[in-house]
N, C-alpha and C positions, 0 to 999 in steps of 0.2 A: 744783418738787420735791415729791413726795408722800411723806408719812410713813406707812409701813406698820406694822400691828400684828404681833405675834409669829406669829399664825396665818397671815396673808398671807405672811410671810417663809417659814414652814414649807412653804406651798404652792409657793412659788417654788423652794425647795430641791428638792422632789420633782419638779416639772416639769423642772427643770434636770438632774436625774439621769436621768429617763426621761419625756419629755413624752407618751408614748403609753400610759402606764399608766392604768388605769381610775380613774374618780372614786371608786369604792368603795375601791380600794386606797389612794389618797391619803388618803381620809377616815379609814381605819383607822390609817394611820401617824401622822396628826397629831392624832387624838383628836376629830374632829368628825363630825357626821352627814353622810350623803351629800348631803342637800339643802343644808346650809349650805356644804359644800365646793364644790358645783356653783355656788351663788350667788356665792361669793367668786371663783372662777375667772372667771365671767362678768363680774364687776365689774372684775377686774384687766385683762381684755381691753377692756372698755368704756372704762376710764380711760386706756388706752394703755400700761399698764405692760408687758403682754404683747402684742406686735404680730403674733404669728403663731407658727408651728411649722415646723420643717424636719427632714429626715432626713439623717443623716450616711452617706455612701457611701465605701467604700474604692475610689476610682476606678482605682487601679492594678490591682485584681483584675478590673475591667471592661475592661481593655486601654487605659487612658488614662494620660497624664502630666499633671502640673499645672505650669504656667508662670506667672510673674508679671512684669508690666512696670511699671516706675516711670517716670513721665513728668514732665519739667519743661516747662511750656507757655510759649508766647510769642505775641504778636500775636493775642490772643484776647479778644473781648468777652464779656460775660455771656451774651448771646444765642447767640454762637458756641459757647461752652462747653456750654450747654444742648443745642444741636444735636449736638455731638460726643458727649455722654453718651447722648443718644437714639439716635444711630447705633450706639454700642458696645452698647447694650442690645438692639439688633435682631440682633446676631450671636449665634447659638445657642451657639457654643463659649465665649463670654464669660460667666463665672459670677460674677465679682466686679468691681464698680466702686465706687470710693470716692475722694472728694476729701480732700486732706490739706494740712497746713501744714508748713513746713520746707523741705528741699531738693527735695521732690517735690510736685507739685500734684495728680496723679491716679495711682491704682493700678488695674491691670487684672489679673484672674486668668483664665487661658485653659486649658481642657482640650483636649489634642490627643493623637492616637494615637502621634505621633512628632515629631521635630524638623522634618521636612519639612512635615508638616501644620501645626505651630505657625508656622513661618516664612511659610507661605502666608497665614495669617491676619494676622500682623504686617505683611507686605508690603502687604496690602490696606488695613490701617489707615494705614500710612505714606503710601501712594499717595493716599488720599482726604483725609487730614488732616495730612500731613507738615509743611505750612507753619505749623501751630500747635504743632509739637513742637520744642522747643529741644534737648532731650537725653533719653536714655532709658537705663535699666539693666534687664537681664533676669536673672531667676533661674529655676532649675529646682528644684522641691521634691523632695527625696530621701526624707525621713521627716518625719512630722508627728505631734504629740501634742496633742490638744485635751483640756482639763480642765474639769470642772464649776466653777461659780463658788463657790469655797471661801469667799469673803468673806461669803456669805450665812449661813454658820455662825458665829455669834458666841457667845462665852462657853463654848467647849468643845464637844465632840461633833462636831468637824469631820469631814466625810466627803470623801474624795478619790477621784474616779473619772476614769479615763484612757481616752480614745478614741484608738487608734493606727492611723495610716494607712501605706500603702505597705509597706515591709518587703521580704522576699526571696521571698514567695510568688508563684507564677506566676498569670497571669490565668486566670479561670475562665469556663466557658461559661454563657450564659444565653439563654433563648429569648425569643420575642416577647411571651409572656404576662408573663414576669419583667420585660421591658423596659417594658411598659405600666404595670405596678404601680410600678416604680421611678420612672418619669417622673411619674406622678401623685402618688406619696407624697413626692417630693422637697420641694416647697413646701407639702405638706399633712401634716406629720408626725404630727398628732394625729387624723387621720381614722380612724374605726374600720372594721372589715371590712364592716359593713352599708353604710356610706356609700360605700366603694370599690366594692362590688357594684352599687349603684345607679348610680354614675357610669360604671363601665367595663363593666358587664354580665358580670362574672366572679363566680361564686358565692362567697359569703363563706367557705365551707369551703375552696375552692381558694385564695382570697386568704390566709387564715390559714396554710394549709400552705406556700404559696410564701414568705410573709414569714418564717415560722419557719426555712425552709431557707436563705434569704438571710442571715439573722442567724447561723445555724449556720456558714455558709461565710465569715463575716466580710466579706461584701459590704455588708450594712447594719450599721453600727457602733453606731447609737443614734438617738435622737429628741430634739431640743432645742427650747427656746422661744427666740423672738426677744424679748429684753428691752430695753426703752427705757432706755438708760443715763442719758440726760439727766434723765428723771423721777426716777431714783434719785440724782441729784447726782454722777454719775460721768462721767469723760472717758475716751476710748479712745486708746491710744497703741500704736505699733509701734516696737520697739527693734531696730535692726540691729546685729549684733555681728560684728566681725572677730576672728579668733583669731590668736595669734602662735605657738602651739605646740599640738600635738594629744597631750596626755598623757591616756591613756585613763582612768586613775583620777581625775584632776582633772576631766575632762570628765563623768564619771559623777557626781561630786559636784555639778558645776554644774547638770546636768540634774535631779538630786535637789532642788536648791535651787529651781529653777523649778517643779517639780511640787508642792512643799510650800507655796510662797508663795501667800497667799490671793488676790492680785490678778493673778497670771499665768494667763491662760486659754488660751494657745496657745504651742507651741514648734515651730519649723520648722527642720529641717536642710536646707540648700540648697547649690547650686553657683551661683556668681556673684561679684559684688564683695564679698560678705560670706558667712560660713558659717552663721550662725544668725540667726533672727528670733524674738522673743517678742512676744506681744500682751498688753496690760495694760489692765484696767479699774480705774480708781483715782480718788480725789478730787482731780483737778487736777494741773497741771504740776509743782508743787513736790514733791508726793509721788512722782511718777514720776521726777523728777530724783534724789530721795533714794534711790529704789530702784536706779537705774542706778549711782549712786555707790557704793552698798553692793556691787553686783556687781563693779565695777571694783576696789574695795579688797580684797574677799575672794577674788577670782580674778585678781589682777593678773599672775600668772605665765602665764596662758593667754589672757586677754582683752586684745587690742591696742587696739581702737577701738570706740566705740559711737556710735550716731546715733539721736536720738529724733525720731519723726514723730507728730504728732497727727492722728488720723483725724477729719476734720470732719463728713463725712456719708457714710453707706452708701447707694448707689443700687441696688445689686443684690448679693444673695448667694444664688445659685441655679444649681447646676451640673446642667444638663439631661442626662439619660441617653437616648441615642437608640438 
């Protein structure tokens, strides 16, 4: 665990709100020189606190749906599990791979144009590695809200930023140039226009114009850092929630609770064995348990069941746009 000083924390706050903002903009906001801010960012990257940057895309507007598969594994050695994960990583539509503890051993996120496309991918996985799969649960994401890491703001002045996915908007057209920029920018969220020009051979002026329009059309939602939770002394949990009634006013209050809570970083509304998922970055299982009990007590009239899964390791978080 690394102890960060206040200036480093302020840098993480700013990167978490917008990882693509310039160093001069960050320096101005935190009261440091450009040189000092640049040095500190490089040190955070060198020490592994910041492991990379990614771009958030509203995949629904690109004509995709997001599906998740929760697997319980069987008859699998460590070597076979590593082989399975490598296999999943080779499938372009697979954007999320994570191992977990609890009722599920492995979680997979898949982007597909429709259910037929998704099931063809699922059938392929089952055909090749079905012997290793004891059981599976499938969900379809309907709406998603990603929040900035509010726990970085201690002692007041907390900022809450929300990134909203899906919704009722129809998919929007994008051409091959947009697609190339999106594909490159996905796992390279902090690359500037000049770097993209050098890599793709598209003028920086065109790159800037295209990115601006993609943001305006809500296709690009934001740019985020990949922060090493272990180094900060945090554990990562997914809480699966079954509802017993849909009271709109109470549901609105529950969503407001999630948005305001410092450790809730994701809210997902889905179709499947449960209706809601939240993702939590917090200091260990005890605090996550306390959070879940608070939810159950305060919203006992609408929350029927909860299930806690600890995410052990993220192997992939990169949804490639083709």
